[in-house]
Structures are given as structure tokens and as C-alpha cells.
C-alpha positions in Angstrom: 84.8 124.6 166.8 86.1 125.6 163.3 89.6 124.3 164.2 88.1 120.9 165.2 86.0 120.7 162.2 89.1 121.2 160.1 91.1 118.6 161.6 88.3 116.1 161.2 88.4 116.6 157.7 92.1 116.0 157.5 91.8 112.4 159.2 90.9 110.6 156.1 93.9 112.1 154.3 96.3 111.5 157.2 95.0 107.9 157.5 95.5 107.2 153.9 99.2 108.5 154.3 99.7 106.3 157.2 98.4 103.2 155.2 100.6 103.8 152.4 103.7 104.2 154.4 102.9 100.6 156.3 102.4 99.1 152.5 105.1 96.9 150.8 107.5 99.2 148.9 107.2 99.1 145.1 109.7 99.8 142.2 109.3 102.3 139.8 108.6 99.7 137.2 105.7 98.2 139.4 104.2 101.7 140.0 104.0 102.2 136.3 102.6 98.7 135.7 99.9 99.6 138.2 99.1 103.2 137.6 100.2 103.6 133.9 102.4 106.4 135.0 105.1 106.5 137.5 105.2 108.8 140.5 102.2 110.2 142.9 99.1 112.0 141.9 97.1 114.1 144.6 93.8 115.5 144.2 92.3 117.9 146.8 88.4 118.9 146.2 87.2 121.9 147.9 83.4 121.7 148.0 82.6 124.4 150.2 84.4 127.2 152.1 87.4 126.6 154.1 88.6 129.2 156.5 91.9 130.1 158.8 91.1 132.6 161.7 94.4 134.4 161.2 98.0 134.0 159.5 100.8 135.6 161.4 104.2 136.6 160.3 106.3 137.2 163.4 110.0 138.8 163.0 112.6 139.7 165.6 111.3 137.4 168.3 113.1 137.5 171.4 115.0 140.6 170.4 115.0 143.5 172.8 116.3 146.2 170.5 117.4 146.8 166.7 119.8 149.6 166.1 119.1 151.1 169.5 115.2 150.9 169.1 113.3 149.0 171.4 111.2 146.5 169.6 109.9 144.6 172.9 107.1 143.6 172.5 107.7 142.8 169.0 105.6 144.0 166.1 104.2 141.2 163.7 101.8 141.2 160.5 98.7 139.6 160.6 96.1 138.5 158.2 92.8 137.8 159.6 89.8 135.8 158.5 91.3 134.0 155.3 88.8 131.9 153.5 89.3 129.7 150.3 86.1 128.8 148.1 85.2 127.9 144.6 83.7 130.7 142.7 82.3 131.4 139.2 83.8 134.1 137.1 80.9 136.5 138.0 81.7 136.0 141.9 79.0 133.7 142.6 79.3 130.1 144.1 79.2 127.4 141.6 77.2 124.3 141.8 80.3 122.0 142.0 83.3 122.6 144.1 86.7 123.4 143.0 89.5 120.8 142.3 93.4 120.9 142.7 95.6 118.2 141.5 99.4 117.8 142.0 101.5 115.3 140.2 104.9 114.2 141.1 107.2 112.1 138.8 111.0 111.2 138.9 111.5 108.6 136.2 113.0 109.9 133.0 115.6 108.6 130.5 117.5 111.8 130.7 118.5 110.8 134.2 117.4 111.5 137.7 114.8 114.4 137.4 111.9 115.6 139.7 108.8 116.7 138.0 105.8 118.6 139.4 102.6 119.5 137.8 99.6 120.8 139.0 96.3 122.5 137.9 93.4 124.1 139.7 89.9 125.2 138.9 88.5 128.7 139.7 88.8 129.6 143.3 88.7 132.5 145.6 91.2 133.3 148.3 90.0 136.4 150.6 91.6 138.0 153.3 89.2 139.8 155.6 91.7 142.2 157.0 95.5 143.0 157.5 97.1 144.7 160.4 100.2 145.2 162.4 100.1 144.1 166.2 101.9 143.0 169.1 101.7 140.0 171.1 100.5 142.2 174.4 97.8 144.0 172.2 96.6 141.5 169.7 92.7 142.3 169.4 92.5 144.1 172.8 93.6 147.4 172.0 91.4 149.6 169.4 94.2 151.9 168.5 96.2 149.1 167.3 93.5 146.7 166.1 93.4 148.4 162.6 93.3 146.8 159.1 94.2 148.2 155.7 90.9 146.6 154.2 89.4 143.4 152.5 91.2 141.8 149.7 90.0 138.9 147.2 92.0 137.3 144.7 89.9 134.9 142.2 92.2 132.6 140.4 90.8 131.9 137.0 92.3 128.6 136.9 95.7 127.6 135.7 98.5 125.3 135.6 101.9 124.8 137.1 104.8 122.7 135.6 108.4 122.2 137.1 111.1 119.9 135.9 114.3 119.7 137.5 117.5 117.6 135.8 120.2 116.9 138.4 123.4 115.1 138.1 122.8 112.4 140.7 120.8 112.7 144.0 119.1 115.9 143.3 122.4 117.6 144.1 120.9 121.1 142.6 119.5 121.8 146.0 123.0 122.4 147.4 124.8 123.2 144.2 122.2 124.7 141.8 124.9 124.8 138.9 125.1 120.9 138.8 121.4 120.7 137.4 118.9 122.6 135.1 115.1 123.4 135.8 112.4 124.1 133.6 109.3 125.9 135.1 105.8 127.2 133.8 103.1 129.1 135.6 100.0 129.9 133.9 97.2 132.1 135.7 94.5 133.3 133.2 91.4 135.3 133.5 92.1 136.1 137.3 90.6 139.0 139.2 92.0 140.9 142.3 89.6 142.9 144.3 90.3 145.4 147.1 87.8 147.4 149.3 88.6 149.5 152.6 85.1 148.9 154.2 82.0 146.6 154.4 80.4 145.3 151.6 78.9 148.0 149.4 81.7 150.6 149.8 84.1 151.5 146.6 86.0 148.8 145.1 89.1 148.6 143.0 89.5 145.8 140.4 92.3 144.4 138.8 90.5 142.5 136.2 91.4 140.0 133.2 94.6 139.4 135.2 97.0 137.0 133.4 100.4 135.9 134.9 102.5 133.6 132.9 106.3 133.3 133.8 108.2 130.5 132.4 111.6 129.3 131.4 113.6 126.3 130.3 117.3 125.3 131.1 117.4 127.7 134.0 118.8 127.0 137.4 117.1 126.6 140.8 119.0 126.0 144.1 120.3 127.2 147.4 123.8 128.8 148.2 125.3 130.8 151.1 123.3 133.8 150.2 119.9 132.0 149.8 117.3 130.8 147.1 119.0 131.4 143.6 117.0 131.3 140.5 118.6 132.0 137.0 117.5 131.5 133.5 119.0 132.5 130.0 115.6 133.4 129.0 112.8 134.2 131.4 109.4 134.7 129.4 107.3 137.1 131.4 103.6 138.2 131.1 101.6 140.3 133.4 98.8 142.2 132.2 95.6 143.5 133.8 92.7 145.8 133.4 92.3 148.4 136.2 88.5 149.2 137.0 86.9 151.1 139.7 83.2 151.0 141.3 82.5 153.9 143.4 79.1 152.8 144.9 78.7 149.0 144.3 75.4 147.0 145.6 76.3 145.3 148.9 74.8 142.1 147.4 77.1 142.3 144.5 80.4 143.1 146.4 83.5 141.7 144.7 81.9 140.9 141.3 82.2 142.4 138.2 79.3 144.4 137.0 79.7 145.7 133.5 77.2 148.6 134.0 78.8 150.1 137.1 82.5 148.9 136.8 84.2 151.9 135.1 87.6 151.2 132.9 90.5 153.2 133.9 93.5 151.6 132.5 95.1 148.4 130.5 98.6 148.0 131.8 101.2 145.1 131.6 104.7 143.8 130.9 105.1 140.7 128.3 108.0 139.2 126.6 111.4 137.8 127.2 113.9 138.9 129.8 117.6 137.6 129.2 120.4 136.7 131.7 117.8 136.6 134.3 119.1 136.3 138.1 117.1 136.6 141.1 118.2 135.8 144.9 116.0 135.6 147.8 118.1 136.2 151.2 117.2 136.3 154.9 117.6 139.7 156.6 115.4 142.7 157.1 116.2 146.3 157.7 119.8 147.2 158.6 121.3 149.4 161.5 124.6 150.8 162.2 127.3 152.3 160.3 130.9 151.2 159.0 134.1 152.7 157.4 134.9 156.3 156.7 132.8 158.4 155.8 130.3 156.3 158.0 128.0 154.6 155.5 125.2 152.4 156.6 126.2 148.7 157.3 123.6 147.0 155.2 125.2 143.6 156.4 123.9 144.3 159.9 120.1 143.4 159.6 117.3 142.4 161.5 114.9 139.6 160.9 113.0 139.9 157.5 113.5 139.2 153.7 115.5 140.8 151.2 116.3 140.2 147.6 118.2 141.0 144.5 117.3 140.9 140.5 118.7 141.6 137.4 118.3 140.9 133.6 118.6 142.3 130.3 115.6 143.0 127.9 115.1 141.1 124.7 113.9 143.2 121.9 110.5 141.3 122.1 109.8 142.6 125.7 107.3 145.3 125.9 105.7 147.6 128.1 102.0 147.8 127.4 99.4 150.8 128.1 96.1 151.1 126.7 92.3 151.6 127.5 90.3 148.6 129.0 87.9 147.1 126.9 84.5 148.5 127.8 82.8 145.1 127.4 84.7 143.7 130.4 86.8 141.2 128.6 88.9 140.5 125.4 91.7 142.8 123.9 91.7 146.4 124.7 90.5 148.5 121.9 93.6 151.0 121.9 96.9 150.0 123.1 100.6 151.1 123.0 103.7 148.7 123.1 106.9 149.9 124.0 109.6 147.3 122.6 112.8 147.1 121.0 115.1 147.9 123.9 118.5 149.3 123.6 120.8 149.1 126.6 123.0 152.0 127.7 126.5 151.3 129.4 128.1 147.8 129.9 126.2 146.6 132.9 122.7 144.9 133.2 119.8 146.8 131.8 117.9 146.6 135.0 119.8 145.7 138.3 118.3 145.9 141.9 121.1 144.5 144.3 119.2 145.6 147.5 115.3 145.2 148.0 114.0 144.7 151.4 110.8 143.7 152.8 110.4 143.8 156.7 107.8 144.4 159.5 109.1 147.4 161.6 108.2 148.9 164.9 107.9 152.8 165.4 111.3 154.4 164.9 112.9 151.2 163.7 113.9 152.0 160.2 116.9 151.8 157.8 118.0 155.4 158.3 117.4 158.3 155.7 118.7 159.0 152.4 121.3 161.4 150.9 119.8 163.8 148.6 122.6 165.0 146.2 125.2 162.5 147.6 127.0 159.5 145.9 127.1 157.6 149.2 124.4 156.0 151.5 125.4 157.8 154.7 123.9 158.9 158.0 122.9 162.4 158.7 126.3 164.1 159.4 128.0 162.1 156.4 125.4 163.4 153.9 126.5 167.1 154.6 129.8 166.3 153.3 130.2 168.4 149.7 133.2 166.3 148.7 130.5 163.7 148.1 128.2 165.5 146.1 126.5 163.7 143.2 127.3 166.5 140.8 129.3 169.8 140.8 126.1 171.4 139.5 124.0 170.6 142.7 124.3 172.2 146.2 125.8 170.2 149.2 124.2 167.0 150.0 121.3 167.0 152.3 120.0 164.3 154.6 116.4 163.1 154.6 114.4 161.0 156.5 110.6 160.3 157.3 109.5 159.0 160.7 108.3 155.3 160.8 105.3 153.6 163.0 104.3 150.0 163.2 104.1 148.7 159.8 105.5 147.2 156.7 108.7 148.5 155.0 109.8 148.3 151.6 113.3 149.5 151.3 115.3 149.7 147.8 118.9 150.8 147.3 121.1 151.4 144.5 118.7 150.0 141.7 119.4 150.9 138.1 117.3 150.8 134.8 119.5 151.7 131.9 117.7 150.8 128.8 114.8 152.4 126.8 112.6 151.1 124.1 113.3 152.4 120.5 110.0 151.6 119.0 106.3 152.2 119.6 103.6 149.8 118.3 100.1 151.3 118.1 97.2 148.8 118.1 94.1 150.2 117.3 91.0 148.2 117.1 88.3 150.6 117.3 85.4 150.2 115.0 86.7 147.1 113.3 84.1 144.7 113.8 80.3 145.0 112.8 78.6 148.2 113.8 81.9 149.5 114.6 82.3 147.1 117.5 85.9 145.8 118.3 86.5 142.3 117.2 90.0 141.9 118.7 92.1 140.6 115.7 94.2 144.2 115.2 94.0 143.5 111.5 92.8 145.9 108.7 89.9 147.9 109.1 86.6 146.4 107.6 85.6 148.2 104.6 82.0 148.0 105.8 83.0 150.3 108.9 84.1 153.2 107.1 80.7 154.6 106.8 80.4 155.0 110.6 84.0 156.1 111.1 84.8 158.5 108.3 88.2 159.5 109.7 89.7 156.1 108.6 90.3 154.8 105.2 89.4 151.1 104.3 92.4 148.9 104.6 94.2 151.0 107.1 96.2 149.0 109.1 95.4 148.6 112.9 98.9 147.6 113.9 101.4 150.5 113.1 105.0 150.7 114.0 106.6 154.2 115.0 110.5 154.4 115.3 110.3 156.5 118.4 111.7 156.0 121.8 110.6 156.6 125.2 113.7 157.1 127.5 113.3 156.9 131.1 116.5 155.5 132.8 117.3 155.3 136.3 120.8 155.9 137.5 120.6 155.5 140.9 117.2 154.5 142.5 116.9 154.6 146.4 113.5 154.3 148.4 112.2 154.1 152.0 108.5 153.3 151.8 106.4 152.4 154.9 102.7 151.2 154.9 100.4 151.2 158.3 96.9 150.1 158.6 94.0 152.6 159.3 92.6 155.4 157.4 91.2 158.8 158.0 87.7 160.6 157.4 88.7 164.0 156.0 84.7 164.8 156.3 84.7 164.4 160.1 88.6 165.0 160.6 88.9 161.4 162.4 91.1 158.5 162.1 89.2 155.4 161.1 90.1 151.7 161.9 90.3 150.6 158.2 92.5 152.3 155.5 95.8 152.6 154.4 98.4 155.4 155.6 101.9 155.9 154.2 105.4 157.5 154.4 107.8 157.6 151.7 111.1 159.0 150.5 112.0 157.9 146.9 114.7 159.6 144.9 116.6 158.7 141.6 119.7 160.6 140.9 122.6 161.0 138.4 126.2 160.9 139.8 128.0 163.0 137.2 131.6 162.9 138.6 133.6 165.6 140.5 134.9 168.0 137.8 132.7 170.8 137.0 134.1 171.0 133.3 133.5 167.3 132.7 130.4 166.3 130.9 128.0 164.2 132.6 128.3 160.3 132.0 125.3 159.5 129.9 125.4 155.9 130.6 125.0 156.2 134.2 122.4 158.8 134.7 118.9 159.3 135.0 117.4 160.7 131.9 113.6 161.4 130.5 113.5 162.1 126.9 112.1 161.3 123.9 114.0 160.1 120.5 113.9 159.5 117.1 115.1 156.0 116.5 114.5 155.4 112.9 117.5 156.0 110.3 120.9 156.4 112.3 122.1 158.6 113.8 119.3 158.9 116.3 118.7 161.7 118.4 116.8 162.4 121.6 115.6 165.8 123.4 114.5 166.1 126.9 115.9 166.0 130.4 119.4 164.6 130.9 121.1 163.7 134.0 118.3 164.3 136.2 117.3 164.0 139.8 114.0 163.4 141.1 112.8 163.5 144.8 109.2 162.3 146.0 108.5 162.3 149.8 105.7 162.4 152.0 104.9 162.0 155.8 101.5 161.0 156.9 99.5 160.3 153.7 96.4 158.3 153.3 95.5 156.3 150.3 91.5 156.0 150.4 89.1 154.4 148.2 86.2 157.0 147.6 83.3 157.0 145.6 84.9 159.5 143.2 88.1 157.5 142.8 91.6 156.6 144.5 92.6 159.5 146.6 96.1 160.2 148.1 95.7 163.2 150.8 98.0 164.4 153.6 96.9 164.5 157.1 95.3 167.9 157.8 97.6 168.4 161.0 100.8 166.4 160.5 100.9 166.0 156.7 103.9 166.9 154.6 104.7 166.5 150.9 107.6 167.6 148.6 108.6 167.2 145.1 112.1 168.0 143.8 113.5 167.9 140.3 116.8 168.9 139.0 118.1 168.1 135.3 119.6 169.7 132.1 117.3 170.3 129.4 119.2 169.3 126.2 119.5 166.8 123.6 122.1 165.0 121.1 122.8 161.6 119.8 121.6 158.5 121.7 122.4 155.8 123.1 125.9 157.5 123.6 125.4 161.3 123.8 128.9 161.8 122.4 128.1 165.2 121.2 125.2 166.8 123.6 123.4 169.9 122.9 123.2 171.9 126.1 120.0 173.9 126.6 119.3 175.1 130.3 119.4 173.6 133.9 116.3 173.6 135.7 115.9 173.4 139.6 112.4 173.1 140.8 111.2 172.6 144.4 107.5 172.1 145.4 106.5 171.9 149.5 103.2 171.6 150.9 101.3 170.7 154.0 98.0 170.3 152.1 98.1 167.9 149.1 95.3 165.8 147.7 95.4 163.9 144.4 92.7 161.6 143.0 92.8 159.0 140.3 89.2 159.0 138.8 87.2 156.6 136.7 85.5 157.9 133.8 81.7 158.3 133.3 79.6 155.5 131.8 80.4 155.0 128.0 83.7 156.7 128.2 87.0 155.4 128.5 90.0 157.3 129.9 92.0 157.9 133.1 90.7 160.8 135.1 92.4 162.8 137.7 92.0 165.9 140.0 93.4 167.4 143.2 95.0 170.4 144.7 98.1 171.8 146.5 98.8 174.5 149.0 102.2 175.5 148.1 104.5 177.3 150.8 107.5 176.8 152.7 107.7 173.9 155.2 111.1 174.9 157.2 110.8 171.1 158.3 114.3 169.6 159.4 115.4 166.5 157.2 112.3 167.1 155.2 112.2 170.6 153.6 114.8 172.0 151.0 116.1 174.4 153.6 115.4 175.3 157.0 117.2 178.8 156.9 115.8 182.0 158.3 113.8 184.2 156.1 115.0 187.8 156.4 115.0 190.9 154.3 118.9 191.6 155.0 120.1 188.8 152.8 117.3 187.6 150.6 119.5 185.9 148.1 120.7 183.3 150.5 117.4 182.8 152.4 115.3 179.6 152.2 113.2 179.9 148.9 110.8 177.4 150.1 108.9 176.4 146.9 110.7 177.9 143.9 111.4 177.3 140.3 115.0 178.1 138.9 116.4 178.2 135.2 119.9 178.8 134.8 122.9 178.6 132.2 124.3 174.9 131.9 126.6 174.5 134.8 126.0 178.1 136.2 123.3 177.9 138.9 124.3 181.3 140.3 123.1 182.9 136.7 119.6 181.9 136.8 116.0 183.4 136.7 114.2 182.3 139.6 110.5 182.4 141.0 111.1 182.1 144.9 108.9 181.5 147.7 106.0 180.6 146.0 102.8 180.2 148.0 98.9 179.7 147.7 96.8 177.3 146.1 96.7 175.3 142.7 93.6 173.2 141.8 93.2 170.4 138.9 90.0 169.7 137.7 88.6 167.5 134.6 91.8 166.1 134.4 92.0 163.5 131.7 94.7 161.3 130.3 93.1 159.6 127.2 94.5 157.3 124.2 92.8 158.6 121.2 92.7 156.1 118.0 93.1 157.0 114.3 89.3 156.5 113.8 88.6 158.7 116.9 90.6 161.8 115.8 89.5 164.2 113.8 93.1 164.6 112.1 93.2 160.7 111.7 96.3 160.5 113.9 96.5 158.5 117.0 97.8 160.5 119.9 98.1 160.7 123.7 96.4 163.6 125.2 96.9 165.0 128.9 94.4 167.8 129.7 93.1 169.4 132.7 91.7 172.8 133.9 94.0 174.6 136.3 92.5 177.0 139.0 94.8 179.3 140.9 94.3 181.0 144.2 90.7 181.9 145.3 89.3 180.1 142.0 90.5 176.8 143.4 89.1 177.5 146.8 92.7 178.9 148.6 94.6 181.5 149.2 95.9 183.7 146.3 98.9 182.3 144.3 101.9 184.4 145.3 105.4 184.6 144.0 107.3 186.2 146.7 110.3 187.2 145.1 111.2 187.2 141.2 115.0 187.0 140.9 117.5 187.3 137.9 121.1 186.6 139.2 121.5 188.1 142.6 119.2 190.8 142.0 115.2 191.2 142.8 112.8 192.0 140.4 109.8 192.3 142.9 106.9 190.1 143.3 103.6 188.5 141.4 100.3 187.9 143.0 97.4 186.0 141.3 94.3 186.3 143.3 92.0 184.5 140.8 92.9 182.6 137.7 91.6 179.8 135.4 94.1 178.1 133.0 93.1 175.5 130.2 96.0 173.0 129.5 96.1 170.3 126.9 99.1 168.3 125.8 99.4 165.6 123.2 101.9 163.3 121.5 100.7 162.6 118.0 101.6 159.9 115.5 103.0 161.5 112.3 
């Protein structure tokens, strides 16, 4: 038996521990004299694969109901067929095993201190499947015995260092403010693989993954809320290359193959976070209400985990996006870094006060969200117009999605109130011999000019542009649920392996209650670009916006053509709603805003598909395609409205899918395309970063392009605008049976 064999391997270790306990006690000085170093060193070797049949996380054990929802038998999370094995960088087994070392030390002149150091060789942790089951049906009911897929993580080797300075008896565990902690984790050259079927099915790869968090002079401890970690400066580095292989050979599963793995994206965050604080606390989804109006009682929680986090951004912190290196390693040939952050308002730049992770049973959710409201209330409370988030919006609306047996990720009242004020372009294309990338981001080699005529010798590969990208989140809320099990759209049948999701995500701006008062720029959600050179700075875009993304029964599938998001053909629903004011003004205060127009656009569909596609061999960009059948859902707690569609009072009817442009603050004076229905299809989509040397104009740019097919051209019904309105008057309708649009938008360095 596997269990017996693993216990046998542990017996020598346990025997050694027993002998150590029986030996005569040694002082610190004696230990140093014997070993040359005080403390304890533990080395573990893994010559072959070790395995665990299953790992279970069980919540709400013995609880019969949560918030009026029956949870007996309780649902739990199960990771199946876990294995640990040494592995080479190419995925093959090494000749020798892997080694892990831990050193514990506690003798320092600075005072009582605990030190932990660790290092490990490259190894693979693989999870053969993840699912959600109950005690009574575990492994016996095919409808419940589902899996999200197989996951493999290759740690490229790394180091761990932790030191805690405490004022006597390590009291930091009960009073974290009495001591300080240093921490450093360094994982380099790691790889994360994922597939939803057997070996040989499509794989997604997070390659060249690096994770290196560290801080000094921080605090680590426990208080009444849970585990607390703080640091005045938290250095953070997480970067990776996203790659995709649509048809890998079964024999080369979970290995990098330069000929077949397609580069899609280089992505990450790197730099320093200041005033860092995070708390990990017990408690899952909540239930019940409290107060007047009856808002959700977030203190009344089921079993699970929740955490909070907040920090500011050091100017060095950067959000990084680029093209993956086609060679499979090294620096990306083109990347863009957004840094030099500007905070808006007086609070933290980033603040997530309530994030929850839980395993939930069908129907056991935290309650819906209030779209257009300043409060988090149950259904009846949301409709109270006195709690509207803005006088420019309609009465608040209660929205919700049904839940099944699965994983819940919940966020409430999160904020991101800062933006980058500089763009750094790193262009390493054509710098090395023969136009290859050498990874130094220095000046272009003069010898390269003959093969790249668009760039002059000595042109700097690193260029700083005083241009800001503003994407603040005034109030972010989300209900996201994941369930094991997929769907085969070719055969219209559910599958045992795959991933399904329901989600309700919104970010809003709470403007105040006076219709004549200008919105508060320091608390809203804005999506703008800004000139951040010589002061004063000006921005233009959408201010004080609200964005809603929601879907019911959407499947996430790894297909030969890419990563696909698609609604169930019978029960699937999708909705996107955007409200905001187009305008501009001085940033970061917006003391003198310039009003353009208000936009209100709602899109509803019961048939939606979107695919992120890898590029063809030899090319490097992020591709996309998809289609949507627009219409009027008329689904309670999901659609924009469920009012009857009549001809007697058309202006007050349910508009379904619509686009409205109005005078600022006067939604009744608008130009509206209402009751939009029919097919829109996107093909040949491309998100491409173009370097100076690739551009005919010798200007780096970001280009988004696609071909949009309308109506029957996209394989669906004609695209119809059921009613064209101006103010309260109908101007008729528009029908587009066939149509093709070529679209291309570029942001170019000047």
C-alpha cells in the first residue's frame, strides 16, 4: 500500500528525532563548538516521486444550515492525486533527486531572535484534479465527481529567509508590535502548467515565473483579528510569460517546446509597496442583515477564510506588460512599464478591506450586490432611491447570480486610488548580432542599422514618456464562483473535466446626493489618459464611471484554438453595463473639470463567446476572436429591466441592449439606440506592441485591431436597432442584414 510505504520511509526520521530527545541537553555554546554553527539543520532528499491520494479542505463541519441554506451534508474541496518529484527545466526527470534544506538558528548578539533559512532544488508539484464533493457522495456519484483539470508547478529552485527580533521570549507571536521581522522568498525560473484533459490536450503555461517578495524591519504576529503582517517597505516582484500550446504531443505533456508553445504575453508587477499591511482572518461568506436600512451582516460568517490588504505605491513600483521572448527565456524584446505613481485623495492607494475565500454549497452565497447604490443591502433595500450612488443614475437595482457547489471569491468595498504618471518603453528588438535580442536594453548596435532601416544607430532602447494611464476604482465589489466540470459545445453535453463560473463584478463612483454638485474626483472610478509632463497636467477620458460585468453559467475551456469563455447554450446569460462622463481637466485634483457628455451603455446576451488566441508560429502578439447575440434578457435580478415591451408607452419600456449619449447631468435629454438585437462577431483580433524598429513611422505603439462582422455575415441574425430616440421622440429603426467593419486603434509614442 502507498500509505504503508510512505510511513516506512518516515521511520528513520522519527527514530532520529526520538534519539535526539533522549540525548543530554547541550548549551548554545556547546552546539556551536560541535557543529560550527548554532541551531538545527534539516536536509530532506527526494530521489523519486512521493504521492498523496487526496487533500481535503472541509468547512462547516456539523453545521446543518448557513443563512437558511441547508449545508448537510457539507461540501468540501478535494485535491486528488498529488505528487512531488524532482524535475529538470525541460520537464524530464533528473539523474539525481532533489534536496531541500532548512536551518533554524536562535543565537544573535542583537538579542533573542529566531532565524529560518531554506533552499530547494527544482521540483514538480502536480495536482491530478480538483473538485467539490460531499462526504456521502465522494467518488461514488459521477455527477459530483468532477474536476477542473490537472495542474503542475515546477519550482525553479529558490531560497527562503526569515528572521524575527523579539523583546524577550518571542512575544511577537502574541504582540507583534514588540518585535521586528525580516523576510525574503526568492523563486526563480518556475513554470505553472494547466490542462483540462489527458496528456496531449491543450495546455496553458505560465513560464519564466519569478516570485520574490521581501521586507526588512516589518512585523509578523497574531492579534484578535488573526495573522498580521506589516512592513514599511515591501519589495514585490511577480513576472511571467504566458504561453499556449493547442496540440501538444502526449509524450511531451507539461514540458516547454520552443517549436509548439506560442508566446502570448509578458506580464507582471515589480517594485516597492509602502505602508504595507495584510491580515488573514477566520470566517467565510456571511448571512443575515443588520440595521436600518437592512444591510448585510458581514460579521456573521460561516467557516472559511477572509483577509484584508492595503498599501501605497513607491514611485519605483511598476506594472509591466510586454511581448514574450520567442526564444523561451530571457528578457522580452518589447515591454512597457507604468511607474511613478500618483495617489488620489487622502486614504491608501490600494485598499481591500474584505476579501473572502470559501467553499460553498448550492444556494449558499453572501447575497447579491446593489448596482447604483452606496450601500450593500438585500433586495428590498437596494431599490431605495435615497441611497443611489449618483443623482445622474436611475434608482438602485438588486443583482445576483445563483450558486452551485464550488469555490467562492468575494470582495467588498475595494479601492484603487492611484495612477502611474510615466511610461517606460524598453525596446530590445534587433539589438544583437543579426537583429537578435541581446537583452541589455542599451543603445541599438550600429551594425544592426543595415537590417533595421527604421531606426538610427545609437537610438536608446529605453525611452521615458511623460504620459499617464488612469484606472482608479472608487468602489469595487465582486461575487465570483468557480465549479468543476466543463461542456462540449460540439456535442452539447456536459463533461467531467472543465471549469464553469458565475460572477457578478462591479466598480462604481459614489458622487453624492446633490444633482448640482460636481462629482468628487478623489473617490470615483476613472478611465483616462493624461499628459504628466510640465505642470499643470491634464487628463481626458471617462470620469466617475460605473462598470458592471456579470455572467451565469459561463464555461472556461482550453481549446486547440485558445482559451475560450462561453455561456451555456440553454441557461447561459451575460451582461455588460457602463456608465460615465466623458470629459477632462486638471489632474490629480480635477478642480476645473470640462464636461463632454454622459454615456450609458448596456449589453445583454444569452449567447456569448470570447477566445484569447495564441499567434501563428514566428509571430508575437495576443490574438482574440468571439461573437455575441445581443438582445433583451428580461431576467429578474440580472437584466437591466424586466418591464413589459409595449407600443403604448415605448419611451418608458425596457430598452434591453441600448447605447445612450446625453447632456451632462440630464439623462432625459439623450440620443439613444434602443432594443438592439442581432449578431456581432470579431475575427482576426490582435493586441500588438510594435517597437520603434518594427514601425514604419519609427514610433513605438500599441495597436488593437479586428474585423467586425455584423448580422448574417457573422453567422447570426441581422443587427437591428429596434428604436432610435432623441429625447422622448422616436426616430424609427435601423436594420443591418450584412456588414463588415475593419477596426484599428493605436496609441503611439510622440
